[in-house]
PADOMI-915550 format. One record per residue: z, x, y of N, C-alpha, C, O in turn. Coordinates in steps of 0.05 Angstrom, whole numbers, padded with zeros to 5 digits, always signed. Layout:
ZXYZXYZXYZXY
...
// end
This chain:
+00000+00016-00024+00000+00000+00000+00000+00017+00025-00013+00011+00045
+00015+00040+00025+00015+00058+00048-00012+00069+00053-00020+00072+00076
-00027+00075+00032-00054+00085+00035-00072+00065+00049-00089+00073+00065
-00070+00040+00043-00086+00019+00055-00080+00017+00085-00098+00014+00101
-00054+00019+00093-00047+00019+00121-00059+00042+00136-00068+00039+00159
-00059+00066+00124-00071+00089+00136-00101+00086+00140-00112+00093+00161
-00114+00074+00120-00143+00070+00122-00149+00050+00144-00168+00055+00160
-00134+00029+00147-00138+00009+00168-00133+00022+00195-00149+00018+00214
-00112+00038+00198-00106+00052+00223-00129+00071+00231-00137+00071+00254
-00139+00086+00212-00161+00105+00217-00186+00089+00225-00201+00098+00242
-00191+00067+00212-00215+00051+00219-00213+00040+00247-00233+00039+00262
-00189+00032+00256-00186+00022+00283-00190+00044+00303-00201+00039+00325
-00180+00068+00297-00184+00091+00316-00213+00099+00318-00222+00107+00339
-00228+00097+00296-00256+00105+00295-00275+00085+00308-00298+00092+00314
-00266+00060+00313-00283+00040+00324-00285+00045+00354-00265+00045+00368
-00310+00049+00365-00312+00053+00394-00305+00028+00409-00310+00005+00400
-00293+00032+00432-00285+00010+00449-00310+00001+00464-00324+00017+00476
-00315-00025+00464-00338-00035+00479-00334-00033+00509-00312-00035+00519
-00356-00028+00522-00355-00026+00552-00346-00053+00563-00355-00074+00554
-00330-00051+00583-00322-00076+00597-00344-00083+00617-00353-00066+00632
-00352-00108+00617-00374-00117+00635-00363-00138+00654-00349-00156+00646
-00369-00135+00680-00362-00154+00700-00387-00162+00716-00406-00146+00718
-00387-00186+00725-00408-00195+00743-00396-00214+00763-00378-00230+00756
-00405-00212+00788-00394-00230+00808-00402-00221+00836-00415-00200+00839
-00393-00236+00856-00398-00228+00883-00381-00204+00891-00358-00202+00883
-00393-00186+00905-00380-00161+00913-00370-00163+00942-00384-00173+00960
-00346-00153+00946-00334-00150+00973-00324-00122+00975-00309-00112+00958
-00333-00108+00996-00328-00079+00998-00300-00074+01009-00292-00086+01030
-00285-00057+00996-00258-00049+01004-00260-00023+01020-00248-00020+01041
-00274-00004+01009-00279+00022+01022-00306+00033+01012-00320+00018+00998
-00312+00058+01017-00338+00069+01010-00343+00072+00980-00366+00079+00973
-00323+00068+00963-00327+00070+00934-00314+00048+00918-00314+00049+00894
-00301+00029+00932-00286+00009+00918-00295-00019+00926-00300-00025+00950
-00299-00036+00906-00308-00063+00910-00288-00083+00898-00273-00076+00880
-00287-00107+00908-00273-00129+00896-00294-00146+00883-00311-00158+00897
-00294-00148+00856-00314-00163+00841-00299-00183+00823-00284-00175+00806
-00304-00208+00827-00292-00228+00810-00261-00224+00809-00249-00225+00788
-00249-00221+00833-00221-00216+00836-00210-00191+00822-00186-00189+00817
-00227-00172+00816-00219-00147+00804-00227-00124+00823-00249-00124+00834
-00209-00104+00826-00216-00080+00841-00233-00062+00823-00226-00057+00800
-00255-00054+00833-00274-00038+00818-00281-00013+00834-00291-00014+00856
-00274+00010+00822-00281+00036+00834-00307+00045+00821-00309+00044+00796
-00326+00055+00837-00351+00064+00826-00348+00091+00811-00333+00108+00820
-00362+00093+00789-00359+00117+00772-00377+00140+00782-00398+00135+00795
-00368+00164+00776-00385+00188+00781-00385+00198+00810-00400+00216+00817
-00368+00186+00827-00369+00194+00855-00343+00188+00869-00326+00174+00859
-00340+00199+00893-00320+00190+00911-00331+00192+00939-00350+00207+00945
-00321+00175+00957-00331+00174+00984-00308+00182+01003-00285+00185+00995
-00315+00186+01029-00294+00193+01048-00272+00172+01049-00277+00148+01044
-00248+00181+01054-00225+00162+01059-00233+00143+01081-00248+00151+01099
-00223+00119+01080-00231+00099+01100-00225+00108+01128-00241+00102+01146
-00203+00122+01133-00197+00131+01160-00206+00160+01165-00198+00172+01186
-00222+00171+01148-00230+00199+01150-00250+00203+01174-00267+00186+01179
-00245+00225+01188-00263+00233+01210-00280+00256+01201-00270+00274+01187
-00305+00256+01209-00323+00279+01205-00332+00289+01232-00326+00276+01253
-00346+00311+01233-00355+00323+01258-00385+00326+01258-00397+00332+01238
-00397+00322+01281-00424+00330+01287-00421+00347+01312-00415+00338+01334
-00425+00373+01309-00419+00392+01330-00389+00390+01335-00373+00394+01317
-00381+00384+01360-00353+00382+01367-00344+00352+01368-00321+00347+01375
-00362+00334+01363-00356+00305+01364-00346+00294+01338-00358+00300+01317
-00325+00279+01339-00315+00265+01315-00329+00239+01311-00337+00226+01330
-00333+00232+01286-00343+00205+01280-00329+00194+01255-00320+00210+01238
-00327+00168+01253-00312+00155+01232-00330+00154+01206-00341+00133+01200
-00331+00176+01192-00349+00176+01168-00339+00159+01145-00355+00148+01130
-00313+00155+01143-00302+00137+01122-00310+00109+01128-00318+00094+01109
-00308+00100+01152-00316+00073+01160-00346+00070+01157-00356+00049+01149
-00361+00091+01164-00390+00090+01162-00399+00087+01133-00418+00073+01127
-00385+00101+01115-00392+00099+01086-00386+00070+01076-00402+00059+01061
-00364+00058+01086-00358+00031+01078-00380+00012+01089-00390-00006+01075
-00388+00016+01114-00408-00002+01126-00435+00001+01112-00450-00019+01109
-00442+00025+01104-00467+00030+01089-00467+00014+01063-00486+00001+01055
-00444+00015+01049-00441+00000+01023-00443-00030+01028-00455-00045+01013
-00430-00039+01050-00431-00067+01057-00460-00077+01061-00467-00099+01053
-00477-00061+01074-00505-00069+01078-00519-00074+01052-00538-00089+01051
-00510-00061+01031-00524-00063+01005-00513-00086+00987-00528-00098+00973
-00487-00090+00988-00475-00108+00968-00457-00130+00978-00450-00148+00962
-00448-00129+01002-00428-00149+01012-00437-00177+01007-00457-00186+01017
-00421-00192+00991-00426-00220+00985-00449-00225+00965-00455-00248+00959
-00460-00203+00954-00482-00206+00935-00471-00204+00906-00451-00191+00902
-00486-00215+00888-00478-00214+00860-00486-00187+00848-00509-00178+00850
-00466-00173+00837-00471-00147+00824-00462-00148+00795-00447-00166+00787
-00470-00129+00780-00462-00127+00752-00450-00099+00748-00462-00079+00757
-00428-00098+00734-00413-00073+00731-00405-00070+00702-00399-00089+00688
-00404-00045+00692-00393-00039+00666-00380-00011+00666-00389+00006+00681
-00360-00008+00649-00348+00018+00647-00368+00037+00633-00382+00028+00615
-00369+00062+00642-00388+00080+00630-00382+00088+00602-00400+00099+00588
-00358+00083+00592-00351+00089+00565-00341+00117+00559-00333+00122+00536
-00341+00135+00578-00330+00161+00573-00320+00174+00599-00332+00171+00620
-00298+00188+00597-00288+00204+00619-00278+00188+00643-00254+00191+00650
-00294+00172+00654-00288+00157+00679-00281+00128+00672-00290+00110+00686
-00264+00124+00652-00260+00097+00641-00249+00077+00661-00253+00053+00658
-00234+00086+00681-00222+00068+00700-00242+00060+00722-00236+00044+00740
-00266+00071+00720-00287+00066+00740-00310+00052+00728-00313+00051+00703
-00328+00042+00745-00350+00026+00735-00377+00035+00746-00378+00045+00769
-00398+00032+00731-00425+00035+00740-00435+00007+00748-00435-00011+00731
-00442+00004+00773-00450-00023+00782-00479-00023+00792-00489-00003+00803
-00492-00045+00789-00519-00048+00798-00522-00074+00814-00508-00094+00809
-00541-00074+00832-00550-00098+00846-00580-00099+00845-00593-00080+00854
-00591-00119+00833-00620-00122+00828-00631-00097+00815-00652-00086+00823
-00617-00087+00794-00625-00064+00778-00624-00038+00793-00635-00018+00784
-00612-00037+00817-00608-00012+00831-00580-00002+00827-00561-00017+00832
-00577+00023+00818-00551+00035+00814-00538+00040+00841-00548+00056+00857
-00516+00026+00846-00503+00028+00873-00492+00056+00878-00494+00065+00900
-00480+00068+00858-00470+00095+00861-00492+00115+00867-00489+00132+00885
-00515+00113+00853-00538+00130+00858-00548+00127+00887-00555+00146+00900
-00549+00102+00896-00558+00096+00923-00539+00109+00944-00548+00122+00963
-00512+00107+00940-00493+00119+00958-00497+00150+00959-00496+00161+00981
-00501+00162+00937-00505+00191+00936-00531+00199+00949-00531+00219+00964
-00552+00185+00944-00578+00193+00956-00579+00188+00986-00595+00200+01000
-00563+00170+00996-00562+00164+01024-00541+00182+01039-00539+00182+01063
-00526+00198+01023-00507+00216+01034-00480+00204+01041-00465+00215+01058
-00473+00182+01029-00447+00169+01035-00426+00173+01014-00404+00161+01015
-00431+00191+00994-00412+00197+00973-00417+00224+00962-00437+00237+00967
-00397+00234+00947-00399+00260+00933-00397+00255+00903-00382+00239+00894
-00413+00270+00888-00411+00269+00859-00385+00281+00850-00377+00302+00860
-00371+00268+00832-00346+00278+00822-00350+00294+00796-00373+00297+00788
-00329+00303+00784-00331+00319+00759-00343+00303+00736-00354+00316+00718
-00342+00277+00737-00353+00260+00715-00383+00252+00720-00395+00238+00704
-00394+00262+00742-00421+00253+00751-00442+00264+00732-00440+00285+00720
-00463+00248+00729-00486+00256+00713-00503+00276+00729-00499+00280+00753
-00521+00289+00715-00540+00308+00728-00557+00293+00749-00563+00304+00770
-00564+00268+00742-00579+00252+00761-00563+00248+00787-00575+00251+00809
-00538+00241+00785-00521+00238+00809-00519+00264+00825-00521+00263+00849
-00516+00286+00811-00513+00312+00825-00539+00319+00839-00539+00329+00861
-00562+00312+00827-00588+00317+00839-00592+00300+00864-00602+00310+00884
-00583+00275+00863-00585+00257+00887-00568+00268+00910-00576+00267+00933
-00544+00278+00903-00526+00289+00923-00540+00314+00936-00539+00317+00960
-00552+00331+00919-00565+00355+00930-00587+00349+00949-00590+00362+00970
-00602+00328+00943-00624+00319+00961-00612+00309+00988-00624+00315+01009
-00590+00295+00987-00577+00285+01011-00567+00308+01028-00568+00307+01053
-00556+00328+01015-00545+00351+01029-00568+00366+01043-00567+00372+01067
-00590+00370+01029-00613+00384+01040-00625+00369+01064-00633+00381+01083
-00626+00342+01061-00637+00326+01083-00617+00320+01105-00623+00308+01125
-00591+00329+01101-00570+00325+01121-00566+00295+01127-00564+00287+01150
-00564+00280+01106-00560+00251+01109-00530+00244+01108-00514+00258+01096
-00523+00221+01120-00496+00211+01119-00475+00231+01126-00476+00243+01148
-00456+00236+01108-00434+00254+01113-00443+00283+01115-00427+00300+01124
-00467+00289+01107-00476+00317+01106-00490+00325+01131-00503+00346+01132
-00488+00309+01153-00501+00316+01178-00494+00343+01189-00511+00358+01198
-00469+00350+01187-00459+00376+01199-00437+00387+01182-00417+00397+01193
-00439+00385+01156-00418+00394+01139-00398+00371+01134-00397+00352+01149
-00382+00374+01114-00364+00353+01106-00340+00365+01091-00343+00384+01076
-00317+00354+01096-00293+00363+01082-00287+00343+01060-00284+00319+01066
-00287+00351+01035-00279+00333+01013-00251+00321+01019-00236+00333+01035
-00245+00299+01008-00222+00283+01015-00196+00299+01015-00180+00296+01034
-00190+00315+00994-00165+00329+00994-00163+00350+01016-00141+00354+01027
-00185+00363+01022-00185+00383+01044-00179+00368+01070-00164+00378+01086
-00192+00345+01074-00188+00330+01098-00159+00320+01100-00147+00322+01121
-00148+00310+01078-00120+00301+01078-00101+00323+01086-00083+00319+01103
-00106+00347+01074-00088+00370+01081-00091+00377+01111-00071+00382+01124
-00116+00377+01120-00121+00384+01148-00108+00363+01167-00096+00371+01187
-00112+00338+01161-00101+00316+01178-00070+00318+01178-00058+00310+01198
-00058+00327+01156-00029+00330+01155-00019+00356+01167+00005+00361+01168
-00038+00373+01176-00031+00398+01188-00025+00420+01168-00014+00441+01175
-00032+00415+01142-00026+00434+01121-00052+00446+01112-00062+00441+01090
-00064+00464+01129-00090+00475+01123-00088+00498+01103-00102+00498+01083
-00071+00517+01108-00068+00539+01089-00095+00554+01086-00111+00555+01105
-00100+00564+01062-00125+00577+01057-00147+00556+01054-00143+00536+01040
-00169+00560+01067-00191+00541+01065-00210+00551+01042-00223+00572+01045
-00211+00535+01021-00229+00542+00999-00244+00517+00992-00234+00500+00977
-00268+00514+01003-00282+00489+01000-00312+00495+01000-00324+00502+01020
-00325+00491+00977-00353+00497+00975-00370+00477+00990-00393+00484+00998
-00360+00454+00995-00376+00434+01009-00373+00436+01040-00388+00423+01054
-00354+00452+01049-00350+00455+01078-00368+00476+01089-00375+00496+01075
-00377+00473+01113-00394+00493+01125-00376+00515+01136-00352+00511+01141
-00387+00539+01140-00372+00561+01152-00362+00554+01180-00340+00561+01187
-00378+00539+01195-00369+00531+01222-00345+00513+01220-00326+00516+01236
-00344+00495+01201-00321+00477+01198-00296+00493+01190-00274+00488+01199
-00300+00513+01173-00277+00530+01165-00266+00545+01189-00242+00547+01193
-00284+00555+01206-00275+00569+01230-00260+00550+01249-00240+00558+01261
-00270+00525+01252-00256+00506+01269-00228+00500+01258-00209+00499+01274
-00225+00498+01232-00199+00492+01221-00180+00515+01226-00157+00511+01234
-00189+00540+01222-00172+00563+01226-00164+00564+01255-00141+00571+01261
-00182+00559+01273-00177+00560+01302-00155+00539+01309-00137+00545+01325
-00157+00515+01298-00138+00494+01304-00110+00501+01296-00090+00491+01308
-00107+00517+01275-00080+00524+01266-00072+00552+01274-00052+00563+01263
-00087+00565+01292-00080+00591+01303-00085+00614+01284-00071+00635+01286
-00103+00611+01265-00109+00632+01246-00135+00646+01252-00147+00658+01235
-00144+00645+01277-00170+00656+01284-00170+00687+01279-00151+00700+01286
-00192+00697+01268-00195+00725+01262-00201+00741+01287-00204+00765+01286
// end
């Protein structure tokens, strides 16, 4: 009898979990989060600027977090979308489409999001094209969310950020009195 219980347990572990599928009207919370059918849905494979995040063009600040949210709103606000969990790695996040257009891919190619560690090669390629074209957040360099949070809190320390431009790194050092 013990052997049968072990076989049943192993069979349950070996069965892949089906992807969760959602469909409904989308309401934008921020640049990567939607409310769909009364559920919070974070888009997989990417992250966008914090809602209150500021970016720079030259010496001018602009609300890049709010701009990312507004860009997403133009695409999906109040529209019916379909979402499913990708099934690996990014299980708490969803791949969503509107009229067969991948919403995450659109955000990346327009420059309103960054590919995360779980991103596909396709997503990384779309981000690279947006960087080259200086679209969205890539207009004049961009600080990934954690770097921006540290900077906004006054905790800059060592600046190690591959997505930041050298000019932005120099500005940060200057603001905290670490100018060379």
